[in-house]
Kinemage of the C-alpha trace (Angstrom):
@kinemage 1
@onewidth
@group {chain A} dominant
@subgroup {mainchain}
@vectorlist {calphas} color= white
{ca met a 1} P 115.900 151.331 118.636
{ca arg a 2} L 112.258 151.347 117.827
{ca tyr a 3} L 109.414 153.564 119.125
{ca ile a 4} L 105.784 152.487 119.062
{ca thr a 5} L 102.848 154.636 120.083
{ca val a 6} L 100.566 152.351 122.069
{ca gly a 7} L 98.103 155.027 123.181
{ca ser a 8} L 97.928 158.387 121.435
{ca gly a 9} L 94.920 159.939 123.170
{ca ser a 10} L 94.016 161.408 126.480
{ca gly a 11} L 91.615 160.461 129.343
{ca ile a 12} L 88.672 161.240 127.087
{ca pro a 13} L 87.460 158.090 125.305
{ca gln a 14} L 87.903 158.169 121.518
{ca ser a 15} L 87.201 155.435 118.990
{ca glu a 16} L 90.637 155.608 117.416
{ca arg a 17} L 92.843 156.709 120.247
{ca ser a 18} L 93.464 155.145 123.724
{ca ser a 19} L 95.034 156.538 126.745
{ca pro a 20} L 98.763 157.441 126.886
{ca cys a 21} L 101.263 154.654 126.614
{ca his a 22} L 104.540 154.458 124.656
{ca leu a 23} L 106.933 151.456 123.979
{ca val a 24} L 110.610 151.759 123.333
{ca cys a 25} L 112.296 148.570 122.078
{ca val a 26} L 116.083 148.716 122.379
{ca asn a 27} L 118.569 145.761 122.253
{ca glu a 28} L 115.956 143.170 123.270
{ca lys a 29} L 114.739 145.345 126.158
{ca phe a 30} L 111.144 146.610 126.337
{ca ile a 31} L 110.723 149.919 127.995
{ca val a 32} L 107.176 151.298 128.548
{ca val a 33} L 106.472 154.905 129.353
{ca asp a 34} L 103.079 155.346 131.015
{ca leu a 35} L 100.316 152.903 131.410
{ca gly a 36} L 96.961 154.564 130.814
{ca pro a 37} L 93.678 152.558 130.893
{ca gly a 38} L 93.779 149.705 128.286
{ca ser a 39} L 97.584 149.829 127.873
{ca leu a 40} L 97.987 146.115 128.508
{ca trp a 41} L 95.683 145.243 125.622
{ca gly a 42} L 97.452 147.912 123.445
{ca leu a 43} L 100.940 146.564 124.179
{ca val a 44} L 99.879 143.084 123.006
{ca arg a 45} L 98.022 144.244 119.964
{ca his a 46} L 100.428 147.034 118.752
{ca gly a 47} L 103.841 145.797 120.063
{ca gly a 48} L 103.385 142.143 120.497
{ca val a 49} L 104.542 142.580 124.006
{ca ala a 50} L 103.000 140.524 126.823
{ca pro a 51} L 103.140 141.533 130.477
{ca thr a 52} L 105.912 139.030 130.957
{ca asp a 53} L 108.126 140.884 128.345
{ca val a 54} L 108.161 144.293 129.867
{ca asp a 55} L 111.557 145.114 131.456
{ca leu a 56} L 111.005 148.649 132.672
{ca val a 57} L 108.109 150.930 133.343
{ca leu a 58} L 108.640 154.717 133.511
{ca phe a 59} L 105.763 156.957 134.746
{ca thr a 60} L 105.774 160.598 133.796
{ca his a 61} L 103.186 161.330 136.470
{ca leu a 62} L 100.319 159.857 138.455
{ca his a 63} L 97.201 161.071 136.808
{ca met a 64} L 95.033 158.123 136.082
{ca asp a 65} L 95.046 158.467 132.430
{ca his a 66} L 98.810 157.750 132.594
{ca cys a 67} L 99.135 155.136 135.328
{ca ala a 68} L 95.803 153.321 135.708
{ca asp a 69} L 97.120 149.979 134.302
{ca leu a 70} L 99.873 149.533 136.812
{ca gly a 71} L 97.493 147.474 138.987
{ca pro a 72} L 96.197 145.465 136.077
{ca leu a 73} L 99.756 144.716 135.007
{ca leu a 74} L 100.755 143.411 138.416
{ca phe a 75} L 97.466 141.517 138.671
{ca ala a 76} L 97.973 139.864 135.235
{ca leu a 77} L 101.525 138.729 136.229
{ca arg a 78} L 99.952 136.585 138.965
{ca ala a 79} L 98.105 134.468 136.426
{ca arg a 80} L 99.160 130.890 136.007
{ca glu a 81} L 99.393 131.313 132.306
{ca leu a 82} L 101.881 134.131 132.607
{ca val a 83} L 104.978 132.874 134.329
{ca arg a 84} L 107.588 135.707 135.028
{ca thr a 85} L 110.901 135.226 136.624
{ca lys a 86} L 112.924 138.148 135.437
{ca pro a 87} L 112.815 141.342 137.589
{ca leu a 88} L 110.482 144.255 136.882
{ca thr a 89} L 111.477 147.722 137.540
{ca val a 90} L 109.156 150.606 137.916
{ca ile a 91} L 110.360 154.310 138.196
{ca gly a 92} L 108.341 157.389 138.485
{ca pro a 93} L 107.957 160.755 140.301
{ca glu a 94} L 107.615 161.492 143.975
{ca gly a 95} L 104.453 159.741 145.194
{ca leu a 96} L 104.985 156.415 143.354
{ca leu a 97} L 105.555 154.433 146.492
{ca glu a 98} L 102.463 155.929 148.104
{ca his a 99} L 100.501 155.199 144.992
{ca tyr a 100} L 101.576 151.538 145.054
{ca ser a 101} L 100.822 151.285 148.824
{ca asn a 102} L 97.244 152.688 147.958
{ca leu a 103} L 96.894 149.983 145.369
{ca lys a 104} L 97.833 147.382 148.043
{ca gly a 105} L 95.314 148.937 150.376
{ca val a 106} L 92.567 148.261 147.873
{ca trp a 107} L 93.726 145.083 146.087
{ca ala a 108} L 95.834 143.514 148.837
{ca his a 109} L 98.030 140.568 147.648
{ca arg a 110} L 96.637 140.842 144.103
{ca val a 111} L 99.230 143.493 143.301
{ca asp a 112} L 102.151 141.692 145.029
{ca pro a 113} L 104.813 140.193 142.745
{ca ala a 114} L 104.554 136.473 142.227
{ca gly a 115} L 107.718 134.723 141.367
{ca phe a 116} L 109.687 137.698 140.345
{ca glu a 117} L 111.408 140.705 141.985
{ca leu a 118} L 109.451 144.024 141.831
{ca ser a 119} L 111.667 147.193 142.282
{ca leu a 120} L 109.828 150.536 142.634
{ca his a 121} L 111.834 153.800 142.703
{ca glu a 122} L 111.039 157.485 142.790
{ca trp a 123} L 113.400 159.393 140.591
{ca glu a 124} L 115.920 161.484 142.653
{ca gly a 125} L 117.629 163.392 139.852
{ca asp a 126} L 120.291 161.122 138.795
{ca arg a 127} L 120.914 159.432 135.482
{ca ile a 128} L 119.976 155.752 135.343
{ca ser a 129} L 121.916 153.024 133.477
{ca phe a 130} L 119.615 150.263 132.125
{ca gly a 131} L 121.091 147.663 129.783
{ca ser a 132} L 122.764 149.614 126.930
{ca cys a 133} L 120.605 152.741 127.820
{ca val a 134} L 121.216 155.828 129.745
{ca ile a 135} L 117.935 157.265 131.101
{ca asp a 136} L 117.380 160.855 132.513
{ca ala a 137} L 114.473 163.031 133.304
{ca ala a 138} L 113.442 166.595 133.816
{ca leu a 139} L 110.532 168.390 135.394
{ca thr a 140} L 107.851 170.108 133.313
{ca asn a 141} L 105.084 172.487 134.394
{ca his a 142} L 101.990 170.498 135.160
{ca ser a 143} L 99.265 170.495 137.756
{ca ile a 144} L 101.186 167.670 139.648
{ca thr a 145} L 104.757 166.609 139.418
{ca asn a 146} L 105.544 165.398 135.833
{ca leu a 147} L 108.786 163.916 134.498
{ca ala a 148} L 109.806 164.151 130.903
{ca trp a 149} L 111.953 161.078 130.129
{ca arg a 150} L 114.965 160.758 127.921
{ca ile a 151} L 116.221 157.288 126.808
{ca asp a 152} L 119.561 157.078 124.934
{ca asp a 153} L 120.928 153.909 123.486
{ca gln a 154} L 124.798 153.891 123.875
{ca lys a 155} L 125.559 150.604 122.290
{ca glu a 156} L 126.313 151.942 118.740
{ca ala a 157} L 125.893 155.381 117.322
{ca pro a 158} L 124.260 157.508 119.930
{ca cys a 159} L 120.424 157.847 119.395
{ca gly a 160} L 117.638 158.592 121.746
{ca ile a 161} L 114.049 159.544 122.442
{ca val a 162} L 112.521 162.271 124.639
{ca leu a 163} L 108.987 161.874 125.875
{ca thr a 164} L 107.521 164.905 127.521
{ca gly a 165} L 104.591 163.307 129.402
{ca asp a 166} L 102.294 166.288 130.270
{ca gly a 167} L 103.226 169.839 130.907
{ca ser a 168} L 104.463 173.026 129.327
{ca pro a 169} L 108.239 173.337 128.636
{ca thr a 170} L 110.806 174.287 131.249
{ca arg a 171} L 114.516 175.114 131.028
{ca ala a 172} L 115.190 171.724 132.453
{ca leu a 173} L 113.234 170.052 129.669
{ca glu a 174} L 115.015 172.095 127.069
{ca his a 175} L 118.420 171.151 128.586
{ca leu a 176} L 117.343 167.426 128.624
{ca ala a 177} L 116.431 167.416 124.918
{ca ala a 178} L 119.203 169.760 123.765
{ca ser a 179} L 120.915 167.678 121.156
{ca gly a 180} L 120.252 166.698 117.584
{ca asp a 181} L 120.438 162.817 118.099
{ca his a 182} L 116.826 162.269 119.351
{ca ile a 183} L 113.269 162.236 118.283
{ca leu a 184} L 110.853 164.230 120.468
{ca val a 185} L 107.499 162.778 121.495
{ca ala a 186} L 105.567 165.843 122.732
{ca glu a 187} L 102.095 166.049 124.242
{ca ser a 188} L 99.763 168.298 122.342
{ca ala a 189} L 96.548 168.155 124.522
{ca ala a 190} L 95.759 171.865 123.961
{ca val a 191} L 93.565 172.562 121.068
{ca pro a 192} L 95.458 174.197 118.156
{ca gly a 193} L 95.551 177.973 118.558
{ca his a 194} L 94.741 177.782 122.207
{ca leu a 195} L 96.587 177.808 125.501
{ca leu a 196} L 95.889 175.214 128.207
{ca asp a 197} L 97.601 175.599 131.621
{ca gly a 198} L 99.886 172.693 132.220
{ca his a 199} L 99.883 171.433 128.654
{ca met a 200} L 101.266 172.216 125.153
{ca asn a 201} L 99.492 172.913 121.904
{ca pro a 202} L 101.158 171.946 118.551
{ca ser a 203} L 102.792 175.264 118.058
{ca gln a 204} L 104.537 175.111 121.495
{ca ala a 205} L 105.580 171.543 120.826
{ca gly a 206} L 107.028 172.552 117.394
{ca asp a 207} L 108.890 175.397 119.066
{ca leu a 208} L 110.363 172.996 121.612
{ca ala a 209} L 111.487 170.631 118.944
{ca gln a 210} L 113.137 173.451 116.970
{ca thr a 211} L 114.947 174.783 120.122
{ca cys a 212} L 116.165 171.365 120.932
{ca leu a 213} L 117.342 170.452 117.418
{ca ser a 214} L 115.169 167.313 117.439
{ca lys a 215} L 115.422 165.050 114.421
{ca lys a 216} L 111.705 164.336 114.324
{ca leu a 217} L 108.644 165.521 116.309
{ca val a 218} L 105.771 163.167 117.296
{ca leu a 219} L 102.568 164.905 118.555
{ca thr a 220} L 100.625 162.759 120.970
{ca his a 221} L 98.114 163.051 123.895
{ca ile a 222} L 95.615 164.235 121.316
{ca asn a 223} L 92.196 165.351 122.582
{ca pro a 224} L 89.002 165.264 120.566
{ca gly a 225} L 88.331 168.165 118.281
{ca ser a 226} L 91.946 168.556 116.967
{ca ser a 227} L 92.237 167.659 113.251
{ca arg a 228} L 95.299 166.023 111.966
{ca glu a 229} L 95.878 168.733 109.346
{ca thr a 230} L 95.634 171.531 111.867
{ca leu a 231} L 97.964 169.760 114.319
{ca leu a 232} L 100.522 169.369 111.449
{ca arg a 233} L 100.151 172.904 110.160
{ca glu a 234} L 100.687 174.513 113.516
{ca ala a 235} L 103.701 172.404 114.492
{ca met a 236} L 105.327 172.667 111.039
{ca ala a 237} L 105.214 176.414 111.222
{ca gln a 238} L 107.638 176.252 114.191
{ca phe a 239} L 109.715 173.184 113.426
{ca asn a 240} L 111.725 172.649 110.324
{ca gly a 241} L 111.998 168.823 110.710
{ca glu a 242} L 109.602 165.931 110.052
{ca val a 243} L 106.372 166.039 112.075
{ca phe a 244} L 104.095 163.122 112.813
{ca val a 245} L 100.626 163.072 114.437
{ca ala a 246} L 100.734 159.888 116.624
{ca glu a 247} L 98.159 157.168 115.912
{ca asp a 248} L 97.722 154.005 118.088
{ca gly a 249} L 100.070 151.400 116.685
{ca met a 250} L 102.381 153.884 114.850
{ca glu a 251} L 105.982 152.762 114.726
{ca ile a 252} L 109.180 154.834 114.143
{ca glu a 253} L 112.692 153.419 113.701
{ca ile a 254} L 114.930 155.767 115.651
{ca ala a 255} L 118.330 154.388 114.470
């Protein structure tokens, strides 16, 4: 099970960080969490994953810095050069189906599946089986509905990853991540030492990782003005485990 940060930044353009996107590779399945602007390019560059390779897309929420490349993904899959026959599943929060309908209203048939089955689902609170994985979600506190996702590989020794998306912690998120067999990928959009409604700072992310007994903590969704050293220092003051500040293209072997 491998994790690759495709986009470690936010909606604010940065020379070294692109918008949020994460790739989880598990038993020849490619699971993408969020598709911010430029994610298709990032998946090819950092993960070697073409649009035809993606098996499952999970959206944390429907702010454009997390979902803007859904349309471009579906459009790319209509190209003659990209022949896809295997199904594509997309799961997200309430509002995903309306979002897709709006895309169709603008782009018409250009976001229709061509030669493959497209399944879109809004998460309804139940665990999902996907290949050798069990996938679950929990709500966080954000300005719109945000799902933190957990992906566990059940094939061999249990191992998993929790990705918070946006939002401050909730009891539901703590319960979702409450075991020592996962790494935590937590947003840290708030500037170190400051609070930002609907987001976490590195200290809060570190506290969440410590509470949940995470094996490792990855800080992502980094805004301009936050130095790597300060991010690490604040998170490590709360969390006893290993801390990483995500960079586009960073790869971690989970198990």
